[in-house]
Backbone atoms as SQL, in Angstrom:
CREATE TABLE atoms (id INTEGER PRIMARY KEY, chain TEXT, resi INTEGER, resn TEXT, atom TEXT, x REAL, y REAL, z REAL);
INSERT INTO atoms VALUES
  (1, 'A', 1, 'MET', 'N', -28.045, -41.096, -5.285),
  (2, 'A', 1, 'MET', 'CA', -26.598, -40.699, -5.033),
  (3, 'A', 1, 'MET', 'C', -26.231, -40.073, -3.670),
  (4, 'A', 2, 'ASN', 'N', -25.666, -40.854, -2.826),
  (5, 'A', 2, 'ASN', 'CA', -25.368, -40.361, -1.663),
  (6, 'A', 2, 'ASN', 'C', -24.277, -39.398, -1.253),
  (7, 'A', 3, 'LEU', 'N', -23.906, -38.675, 0.078),
  (8, 'A', 3, 'LEU', 'CA', -23.081, -38.089, 0.078),
  (9, 'A', 3, 'LEU', 'C', -21.585, -38.081, -0.293),
  (10, 'A', 4, 'THR', 'N', -21.267, -39.067, 0.331),
  (11, 'A', 4, 'THR', 'CA', -20.123, -39.515, 0.137),
  (12, 'A', 4, 'THR', 'C', -19.662, -39.516, -1.330),
  (13, 'A', 5, 'ASN', 'N', -20.435, -40.035, -2.349),
  (14, 'A', 5, 'ASN', 'CA', -20.117, -40.106, -3.573),
  (15, 'A', 5, 'ASN', 'C', -19.995, -38.870, -4.409),
  (16, 'A', 6, 'PHE', 'N', -20.800, -37.753, -3.815),
  (17, 'A', 6, 'PHE', 'CA', -20.969, -36.608, -4.109),
  (18, 'A', 6, 'PHE', 'C', -19.965, -35.836, -3.888),
  (19, 'A', 7, 'LEU', 'N', -19.193, -36.057, -2.722),
  (20, 'A', 7, 'LEU', 'CA', -18.305, -35.158, -2.353),
  (21, 'A', 7, 'LEU', 'C', -17.041, -35.820, -2.783),
  (22, 'A', 8, 'PHE', 'N', -16.865, -37.092, -3.212),
  (23, 'A', 8, 'PHE', 'CA', -15.469, -37.847, -3.147),
  (24, 'A', 8, 'PHE', 'C', -14.513, -37.122, -4.497),
  (25, 'A', 9, 'VAL', 'N', -15.397, -36.701, -5.478),
  (26, 'A', 9, 'VAL', 'CA', -14.513, -36.277, -6.435),
  (27, 'A', 9, 'VAL', 'C', -13.961, -34.906, -6.509),
  (28, 'A', 10, 'PRO', 'N', -14.658, -33.901, -5.689),
  (29, 'A', 10, 'PRO', 'CA', -14.280, -32.642, -5.361),
  (30, 'A', 10, 'PRO', 'C', -13.261, -32.705, -4.658),
  (31, 'A', 11, 'SER', 'N', -13.698, -33.760, -3.821),
  (32, 'A', 11, 'SER', 'CA', -12.274, -33.753, -2.585),
  (33, 'A', 11, 'SER', 'C', -10.857, -34.236, -3.151),
  (34, 'A', 12, 'ILE', 'N', -10.797, -34.976, -4.115),
  (35, 'A', 12, 'ILE', 'CA', -10.028, -35.503, -4.807),
  (36, 'A', 12, 'ILE', 'C', -9.151, -34.563, -5.708),
  (37, 'A', 13, 'LEU', 'N', -10.127, -33.907, -6.104),
  (38, 'A', 13, 'LEU', 'CA', -9.657, -32.749, -7.332),
  (39, 'A', 13, 'LEU', 'C', -8.673, -31.695, -6.232),
  (40, 'A', 14, 'PHE', 'N', -9.443, -31.222, -4.877),
  (41, 'A', 14, 'PHE', 'CA', -8.878, -30.301, -4.403),
  (42, 'A', 14, 'PHE', 'C', -7.671, -30.625, -3.569),
  (43, 'A', 15, 'MET', 'N', -7.411, -32.173, -3.458),
  (44, 'A', 15, 'MET', 'CA', -6.168, -32.540, -2.806),
  (45, 'A', 15, 'MET', 'C', -4.887, -32.626, -3.694),
  (46, 'A', 16, 'CYS', 'N', -5.351, -33.231, -5.114),
  (47, 'A', 16, 'CYS', 'CA', -4.110, -33.290, -6.055),
  (48, 'A', 16, 'CYS', 'C', -3.959, -31.987, -6.778),
  (49, 'A', 17, 'ILE', 'N', -5.023, -31.247, -6.999),
  (50, 'A', 17, 'ILE', 'CA', -4.637, -29.869, -8.057),
  (51, 'A', 17, 'ILE', 'C', -4.657, -28.648, -6.783),
  (52, 'A', 18, 'VAL', 'N', -5.608, -28.189, -5.958),
  (53, 'A', 18, 'VAL', 'CA', -5.669, -26.930, -5.764),
  (54, 'A', 18, 'VAL', 'C', -4.760, -26.795, -4.080),
  (55, 'A', 19, 'ALA', 'N', -4.677, -27.900, -3.509),
  (56, 'A', 19, 'ALA', 'CA', -3.794, -28.056, -2.367),
  (57, 'A', 19, 'ALA', 'C', -2.531, -27.812, -2.514),
  (58, 'A', 20, 'PRO', 'N', -1.684, -28.507, -3.447),
  (59, 'A', 20, 'PRO', 'CA', -0.650, -28.307, -3.692),
  (60, 'A', 20, 'PRO', 'C', -0.114, -26.918, -4.038),
  (61, 'A', 21, 'ILE', 'N', -0.620, -26.173, -5.079),
  (62, 'A', 21, 'ILE', 'CA', -0.538, -25.286, -5.649),
  (63, 'A', 21, 'ILE', 'C', -0.936, -24.056, -4.465),
  (64, 'A', 22, 'TRP', 'N', -1.590, -24.235, -3.785),
  (65, 'A', 22, 'TRP', 'CA', -1.890, -23.460, -2.636),
  (66, 'A', 22, 'TRP', 'C', -0.725, -23.387, -1.661),
  (67, 'A', 23, 'ILE', 'N', -0.159, -24.707, -1.154),
  (68, 'A', 23, 'ILE', 'CA', 0.923, -24.707, -0.299),
  (69, 'A', 23, 'ILE', 'C', 2.296, -24.099, -0.956),
  (70, 'A', 24, 'VAL', 'N', 2.349, -24.477, -2.334),
  (71, 'A', 24, 'VAL', 'CA', 3.561, -23.744, -2.899),
  (72, 'A', 24, 'VAL', 'C', 3.642, -22.149, -2.930),
  (73, 'A', 25, 'MET', 'N', 2.537, -21.549, -3.112),
  (74, 'A', 25, 'MET', 'CA', 2.293, -20.295, -3.365),
  (75, 'A', 25, 'MET', 'C', 2.483, -19.626, -1.800),
  (76, 'A', 26, 'HIS', 'N', 2.045, -20.248, -1.018),
  (77, 'A', 26, 'HIS', 'CA', 1.992, -19.605, 0.355),
  (78, 'A', 26, 'HIS', 'C', 3.614, -19.931, 0.958),
  (79, 'A', 27, 'TYR', 'N', 4.140, -20.305, 0.584),
  (80, 'A', 27, 'TYR', 'CA', 5.680, -20.499, 1.063),
  (81, 'A', 27, 'TYR', 'C', 6.681, -19.885, 0.010),
  (82, 'A', 28, 'ARG', 'N', 6.288, -19.513, -0.917),
  (83, 'A', 28, 'ARG', 'CA', 6.994, -19.035, -1.878),
  (84, 'A', 28, 'ARG', 'C', 6.483, -17.272, -1.656),
  (85, 'A', 29, 'SER', 'N', 5.477, -16.867, -1.044),
  (86, 'A', 29, 'SER', 'CA', 5.413, -15.475, -0.630),
  (87, 'A', 29, 'SER', 'C', 5.815, -15.324, 0.766),
  (88, 'A', 30, 'LYS', 'N', 5.903, -16.320, 1.640),
  (89, 'A', 30, 'LYS', 'CA', 6.699, -16.219, 2.890),
  (90, 'A', 30, 'LYS', 'C', 8.028, -16.043, 2.700),
  (91, 'A', 31, 'GLY', 'N', 8.578, -16.761, 1.739),
  (92, 'A', 31, 'GLY', 'CA', 10.009, -16.520, 1.434),
  (93, 'A', 31, 'GLY', 'C', 10.374, -15.033, 0.822),
  (94, 'A', 32, 'LYS', 'N', 9.535, -14.285, 0.038),
  (95, 'A', 32, 'LYS', 'CA', 9.576, -13.112, -0.332),
  (96, 'A', 32, 'LYS', 'C', 9.441, -12.048, 0.661),
  (97, 'A', 33, 'THR', 'N', 8.621, -12.316, 1.379),
  (98, 'A', 33, 'THR', 'CA', 8.559, -11.393, 2.882),
  (99, 'A', 33, 'THR', 'C', 9.629, -11.572, 3.831),
  (100, 'A', 34, 'ALA', 'N', 10.278, -12.711, 3.908),
  (101, 'A', 34, 'ALA', 'CA', 11.314, -12.949, 4.726),
  (102, 'A', 34, 'ALA', 'C', 12.765, -12.298, 4.400),
  (103, 'A', 35, 'GLN', 'N', 12.566, -12.009, 2.984),
  (104, 'A', 35, 'GLN', 'CA', 14.019, -11.538, 2.201),
  (105, 'A', 35, 'GLN', 'C', 13.919, -10.138, 2.554),
  (106, 'A', 36, 'GLY', 'N', 12.738, -9.625, 2.698),
  (107, 'A', 36, 'GLY', 'CA', 12.947, -7.914, 2.764),
  (108, 'A', 36, 'GLY', 'C', 12.840, -7.335, 1.532),
  (109, 'A', 37, 'ILE', 'N', 13.294, -6.022, 1.508),
  (110, 'A', 37, 'ILE', 'CA', 12.839, -5.607, 0.032),
  (111, 'A', 37, 'ILE', 'C', 14.139, -5.358, -0.843),
  (112, 'A', 38, 'SER', 'N', 14.233, -5.276, -2.067),
  (113, 'A', 38, 'SER', 'CA', 15.097, -5.517, -2.824),
  (114, 'A', 38, 'SER', 'C', 15.925, -4.479, -3.346),
  (115, 'A', 39, 'GLN', 'N', 17.087, -4.487, -3.581),
  (116, 'A', 39, 'GLN', 'CA', 18.104, -2.970, -3.931),
  (117, 'A', 39, 'GLN', 'C', 16.980, -2.151, -4.985),
  (118, 'A', 40, 'GLU', 'N', 16.408, -2.438, -5.762),
  (119, 'A', 40, 'GLU', 'CA', 15.488, -1.485, -6.721),
  (120, 'A', 40, 'GLU', 'C', 14.354, -0.846, -5.800),
  (121, 'A', 41, 'GLU', 'N', 13.756, -1.848, -4.904),
  (122, 'A', 41, 'GLU', 'CA', 12.681, -0.998, -3.952),
  (123, 'A', 41, 'GLU', 'C', 13.563, -0.007, -3.130),
  (124, 'A', 42, 'ARG', 'N', 14.490, -0.387, -2.701),
  (125, 'A', 42, 'ARG', 'CA', 15.362, 0.365, -1.569),
  (126, 'A', 42, 'ARG', 'C', 15.793, 1.917, -2.541),
  (127, 'A', 43, 'GLU', 'N', 16.027, 1.752, -3.689),
  (128, 'A', 43, 'GLU', 'CA', 16.482, 2.950, -4.404),
  (129, 'A', 43, 'GLU', 'C', 15.079, 3.879, -4.532),
  (130, 'A', 44, 'ASN', 'N', 13.913, 2.849, -4.845),
  (131, 'A', 44, 'ASN', 'CA', 12.761, 3.763, -4.963),
  (132, 'A', 44, 'ASN', 'C', 12.435, 4.738, -3.843),
  (133, 'A', 45, 'LEU', 'N', 12.452, 3.783, -2.768),
  (134, 'A', 45, 'LEU', 'CA', 12.132, 4.361, -1.453),
  (135, 'A', 45, 'LEU', 'C', 12.971, 5.739, -0.837),
  (136, 'A', 46, 'ASP', 'N', 14.371, 5.406, -1.511),
  (137, 'A', 46, 'ASP', 'CA', 15.231, 6.556, -0.866),
  (138, 'A', 46, 'ASP', 'C', 14.854, 7.548, -2.056),
  (139, 'A', 47, 'GLU', 'N', 14.525, 7.639, -3.018),
  (140, 'A', 47, 'GLU', 'CA', 13.945, 8.810, -4.423),
  (141, 'A', 47, 'GLU', 'C', 13.102, 9.115, -3.604),
  (142, 'A', 48, 'MET', 'N', 12.044, 8.587, -3.280),
  (143, 'A', 48, 'MET', 'CA', 10.756, 9.078, -2.939),
  (144, 'A', 48, 'MET', 'C', 10.842, 9.635, -1.583),
  (145, 'A', 49, 'LEU', 'N', 11.606, 9.508, -0.620),
  (146, 'A', 49, 'LEU', 'CA', 11.961, 10.551, 0.525),
  (147, 'A', 49, 'LEU', 'C', 12.901, 11.417, 0.485),
  (148, 'A', 50, 'ALA', 'N', 13.361, 11.484, -0.764),
  (149, 'A', 50, 'ALA', 'CA', 14.282, 12.615, -1.121),
  (150, 'A', 50, 'ALA', 'C', 13.227, 13.873, -1.950),
  (151, 'A', 51, 'THR', 'N', 12.244, 12.980, -2.675),
  (152, 'A', 51, 'THR', 'CA', 11.144, 14.149, -2.971),
  (153, 'A', 51, 'THR', 'C', 10.361, 14.549, -1.934),
  (154, 'A', 52, 'ILE', 'N', 9.985, 13.953, -0.857),
  (155, 'A', 52, 'ILE', 'CA', 9.230, 14.137, -0.014),
  (156, 'A', 52, 'ILE', 'C', 9.890, 15.463, 0.797),
  (157, 'A', 53, 'ASP', 'N', 10.985, 15.367, 1.100),
  (158, 'A', 53, 'ASP', 'CA', 12.055, 16.444, 1.686),
  (159, 'A', 53, 'ASP', 'C', 12.140, 17.646, 0.863),
  (160, 'A', 54, 'LYS', 'N', 12.128, 17.388, -0.476),
  (161, 'A', 54, 'LYS', 'CA', 11.907, 18.568, -1.447),
  (162, 'A', 54, 'LYS', 'C', 10.386, 19.249, -1.262),
  (163, 'A', 55, 'LEU', 'N', 9.676, 18.558, -1.399),
  (164, 'A', 55, 'LEU', 'CA', 8.156, 19.137, -1.489),
  (165, 'A', 55, 'LEU', 'C', 7.863, 19.663, 0.108),
  (166, 'A', 56, 'SER', 'N', 8.280, 19.008, 0.908),
  (167, 'A', 56, 'SER', 'CA', 8.027, 19.806, 2.551),
  (168, 'A', 56, 'SER', 'C', 8.779, 20.954, 2.606),
  (169, 'A', 57, 'ASP', 'N', 10.049, 21.381, 1.900),
  (170, 'A', 57, 'ASP', 'CA', 10.740, 22.893, 1.856),
  (171, 'A', 57, 'ASP', 'C', 9.843, 23.487, 1.044),
  (172, 'A', 58, 'ARG', 'N', 9.301, 22.798, -0.025),
  (173, 'A', 58, 'ARG', 'CA', 8.563, 24.239, -0.888),
  (174, 'A', 58, 'ARG', 'C', 7.316, 24.242, -0.117),
  (175, 'A', 59, 'VAL', 'N', 7.043, 23.480, 0.378),
  (176, 'A', 59, 'VAL', 'CA', 5.578, 23.598, 1.351),
  (177, 'A', 59, 'VAL', 'C', 5.722, 25.198, 2.421),
  (178, 'A', 60, 'GLU', 'N', 7.159, 24.510, 3.229),
  (179, 'A', 60, 'GLU', 'CA', 7.026, 25.703, 4.064),
  (180, 'A', 60, 'GLU', 'C', 7.568, 27.036, 3.450),
  (181, 'A', 61, 'THR', 'N', 8.324, 27.182, 2.251),
  (182, 'A', 61, 'THR', 'CA', 8.608, 28.328, 1.674),
  (183, 'A', 61, 'THR', 'C', 7.293, 28.925, 1.223),
  (184, 'A', 62, 'LEU', 'N', 6.579, 28.471, 0.363),
  (185, 'A', 62, 'LEU', 'CA', 5.170, 28.766, 0.268),
  (186, 'A', 62, 'LEU', 'C', 4.236, 29.401, 1.303),
  (187, 'A', 63, 'GLU', 'N', 4.285, 28.903, 2.729),
  (188, 'A', 63, 'GLU', 'CA', 3.682, 29.354, 3.830),
  (189, 'A', 63, 'GLU', 'C', 4.300, 30.304, 4.426),
  (190, 'A', 64, 'SER', 'N', 5.852, 30.843, 4.253),
  (191, 'A', 64, 'SER', 'CA', 6.077, 31.887, 4.722),
  (192, 'A', 64, 'SER', 'C', 5.920, 33.017, 3.878),
  (193, 'A', 65, 'ILE', 'N', 6.029, 32.813, 2.395),
  (194, 'A', 65, 'ILE', 'CA', 5.654, 33.634, 1.526),
  (195, 'A', 65, 'ILE', 'C', 4.061, 34.358, 1.998),
  (196, 'A', 66, 'LEU', 'N', 3.164, 33.170, 2.258),
  (197, 'A', 66, 'LEU', 'CA', 1.763, 33.771, 2.130),
  (198, 'A', 66, 'LEU', 'C', 1.795, 34.540, 3.381),
  (199, 'A', 67, 'ASN', 'N', 2.360, 33.976, 4.561),
  (200, 'A', 67, 'ASN', 'CA', 2.552, 34.518, 5.932),
  (201, 'A', 67, 'ASN', 'C', 2.817, 36.118, 5.613),
  (202, 'A', 68, 'GLU', 'N', 3.677, 36.419, 4.690),
  (203, 'A', 68, 'GLU', 'CA', 4.192, 37.757, 4.653),
  (204, 'A', 68, 'GLU', 'C', 3.145, 38.632, 3.621),
  (205, 'A', 69, 'HIS', 'N', 2.531, 38.208, 2.839),
  (206, 'A', 69, 'HIS', 'CA', 1.783, 38.737, 2.040),
  (207, 'A', 69, 'HIS', 'C', 0.161, 38.869, 2.562),
  (208, 'A', 70, 'HIS', 'N', 0.041, 37.552, 3.002),
  (209, 'A', 70, 'HIS', 'CA', -1.426, 37.655, 3.251),
  (210, 'A', 70, 'HIS', 'C', -1.546, 36.992, 4.602),
  (211, 'A', 71, 'GLN', 'N', -1.653, 37.692, 5.779),
  (212, 'A', 71, 'GLN', 'CA', -1.450, 37.032, 7.083),
  (213, 'A', 71, 'GLN', 'C', -2.811, 36.104, 7.376),
  (214, 'A', 72, 'ASP', 'N', -4.008, 36.485, 6.737),
  (215, 'A', 72, 'ASP', 'CA', -5.159, 35.526, 7.110),
  (216, 'A', 72, 'ASP', 'C', -5.411, 34.552, 5.919),
  (217, 'A', 73, 'TRP', 'N', -4.474, 33.670, 5.609),
  (218, 'A', 73, 'TRP', 'CA', -4.557, 33.019, 4.185),
  (219, 'A', 73, 'TRP', 'C', -5.224, 31.881, 5.151),
  (220, 'A', 74, 'HIS', 'N', -4.772, 31.245, 6.260),
  (221, 'A', 74, 'HIS', 'CA', -4.979, 29.928, 6.663),
  (222, 'A', 74, 'HIS', 'C', -6.176, 29.804, 7.471),
  (223, 'A', 75, 'LYS', 'N', -7.083, 31.164, 7.530),
  (224, 'A', 75, 'LYS', 'CA', -8.044, 31.055, 8.521),
  (225, 'A', 75, 'LYS', 'C', -9.176, 30.690, 7.606),
  (226, 'A', 76, 'PRO', 'N', -10.104, 29.882, 7.831),
  (227, 'A', 76, 'PRO', 'CA', -11.147, 29.672, 7.390),
  (228, 'A', 76, 'PRO', 'C', -12.241, 30.718, 7.223),
  (229, 'A', 77, 'ARG', 'N', -13.045, 30.798, 5.404),
  (230, 'A', 77, 'ARG', 'CA', -13.686, 31.647, 5.212),
  (231, 'A', 77, 'ARG', 'C', -15.046, 31.381, 6.069),
  (232, 'A', 78, 'ALA', 'N', -15.789, 32.328, 6.199),
  (233, 'A', 78, 'ALA', 'CA', -17.425, 32.193, 6.706),
  (234, 'A', 78, 'ALA', 'C', -18.269, 31.114, 6.198),
  (235, 'A', 79, 'SER', 'N', -17.977, 31.083, 4.523),
  (236, 'A', 79, 'SER', 'CA', -18.620, 30.222, 3.831),
  (237, 'A', 79, 'SER', 'C', -18.083, 28.794, 4.201),
  (238, 'A', 80, 'GLU', 'N', -17.275, 28.493, 4.491),
  (239, 'A', 80, 'GLU', 'CA', -16.627, 27.206, 4.566),
  (240, 'A', 80, 'GLU', 'C', -16.828, 26.732, 6.045),
  (241, 'A', 81, 'LYS', 'N', -17.004, 27.809, 6.875),
  (242, 'A', 81, 'LYS', 'CA', -17.354, 27.215, 8.337),
  (243, 'A', 81, 'LYS', 'C', -18.855, 26.694, 8.464),
  (244, 'A', 82, 'SER', 'N', -19.545, 27.391, 7.532),
  (245, 'A', 82, 'SER', 'CA', -21.066, 26.720, 7.489),
  (246, 'A', 82, 'SER', 'C', -21.126, 25.214, 7.005),
  (247, 'A', 83, 'SER', 'N', -20.294, 24.916, 5.981),
  (248, 'A', 83, 'SER', 'CA', -20.350, 23.364, 5.489),
  (249, 'A', 83, 'SER', 'C', -20.064, 22.414, 6.185);
């Protein structure tokens, strides 16, 4: 069995089955990428940004409270410096 007969069947299968599916999936993903984000994704993003703003405000509040009651809370301890 020579090399051309050995590669003939796999190459035909690739060209008839794999290549068309590959091409269709490639251009489908390109189309979705070009569309941008959907309305649902946009709403989720806005919700996440609002949550981030709330959490940022909370962190600032907690830091100010800690600064009032424990001025050295953000300094590393001696045991943390050695590690």
